[in-house]
N, C-alpha and C positions, 0 to 999 in steps of 0.2 A: 825170549824174543830174538828172531834171527836178524842178521845184519840187513838182509834184503827188506824185510818188513820195516826195520828202523829207517832205511833210506827212503822207502816208499812213503812212510808216514811223513817224513820231513819234506818230501816233495809235495805232498798234499798240503801240509802246513804252510809252506811258502806260498803255494798257489792261492790258498784261501785269503791270506793277507794281501796278496796282489790283487785278487778279485775284489776285495773290500776297498782297496785304494782306487781301483778302476771305477767302482760304484760311486765313491765320493766325487770323483771327477765327473761322472754322468749326472749325479744330482746337481752339481754346480752348474753344469750346462743347462739342464732342465730349468733350474732356478732362474738362470739368466734369461731364458725365453719367457717364462710365465710372469716374471716380475713387472713386465711392462704395463699390465692392466692396472695394478694399484698405483703405479707412477703416473699413468695418464689421467686417472680420475681422481688422484690425490687422497686415496683412502688407506694411508699407511697404518692408521689404528686398527682397521679391519684386518689387514695383513698380519700385523703383529699379534692381535688377539686370536685369530682363527687359523691362518695359513701357516705361520711360523711354528706353532705347536704341532700341527699335523706332520710337517716335515721333520721335526725332532722325533716324533714317535715313529714315523716311517723309517728313519735311520735306525733308530733303536731296534725296532722289530726285524728289520732286514739284517742287521749285524748279528742279532740273536739267533735268527734262522740259520745264517751261515755257520755260526758256532755249534749249533745243534747238529747240522749236517756233518760238520768236522767230527763232532763226538761220535756220531754213528759209524764213521770210518775208523777213527784212531782209538776210540775208547780211552781217551786220556782228558781228564777234567781240567787239569792245569792249562794244557795247550788250548783247549776249547774256551777257557776263560780268556786267554790271551787273544784268540781269534775274535771274540767279542770286544774286549776292552781296547785293543789297538785302534781299529778304525773309529770306535766311539769317542775315544780320546782325541784322535785326529780331528773329528767333526766338532767336538766341543771347544777345541783350541783354535778353530777357525781356518783349517786347511781347506775345507769346502768353500769358506768365504773368500779365500785368497784366489782359488780357481774361479769362483764366480766373477770376480773382477777381471780376470784374464779373458773369459768368455764374453762378458757383458760390454755393451757400448758405454756403460756408466764408468766413470773413473773414480778412483779414491780421492776424496777431498782432503784437505789439511786437517779438518776436524770432523769426525764422524760421531757426534753425540748420540745419534739414534742407536749405536751399538752398545749403550750403557748396560744393557741387561745381560751381557755376555761376559766371558773371561777377559775380553778385551779391556773392559773398564778397570779390572784389577791390575792388569799389566800396565795400563796407562797411568794409574795412580802410583805404582811402584817406580815408575821411571819419571814421576813428577809432571805428568800432563793431566789436564782436566778431561779431555775427550779422547777417544781412540783416534789414531792417526795411521798413515801408511806404515810408519816405523813400528807402531803397535801391532798392526796386522802381521807384518813380516816377523817380528820377534816372537809373537804369540804362536804363529804357525810353526816356526822353527822349534820352539820349546815343545809344542805338541808332537811334532815329528820325532824329536829327540826322545821324548818320553815314550812314544809308541815304539820306537826301535828298542829302547831299553826293556820294555815290557816284553816285546817279542822275543829278544834274546834271553831274558831272564826266565820266562816261563818255558822256553824251549829246553832250558837246561834242568828244569825240575821234572824228575821221572817218578816221583813217589806217589803221584795222584792217579796213576794210570789204573784202570780197572780191567 
């Protein structure tokens, strides 16, 4: 493998992670626009039962497609796994939710018990809270961002899975 190819591959790898982060921000913006309908008619149960799973699978499929595209360019399985895992973990840990509150007219309340079905509830219990709070959101997003960066850097160093 030549040095030029190595540099070009890392350029693409970094850009794929950046594109994924930009998509998380775009999803947050779109979510902040479309969420008004369930809020107006008071149908949160329908949102949680139907729309939330669709968003989750949309994220998963989008990040998987980005990873497959990266694999077609780089032919490295470990980096392709990272290209999928990093934004997926960011999404699971609430980075998208944090951006949602930045874009939304809705503000974070002191107790957001409706977030109990996410990683937020685990973080809340670990720090002794009953429901997720603003602090939980920020801590959870920071943990997710940190974990994503560690995976990004760790898988970047693995060279043995290339084909």
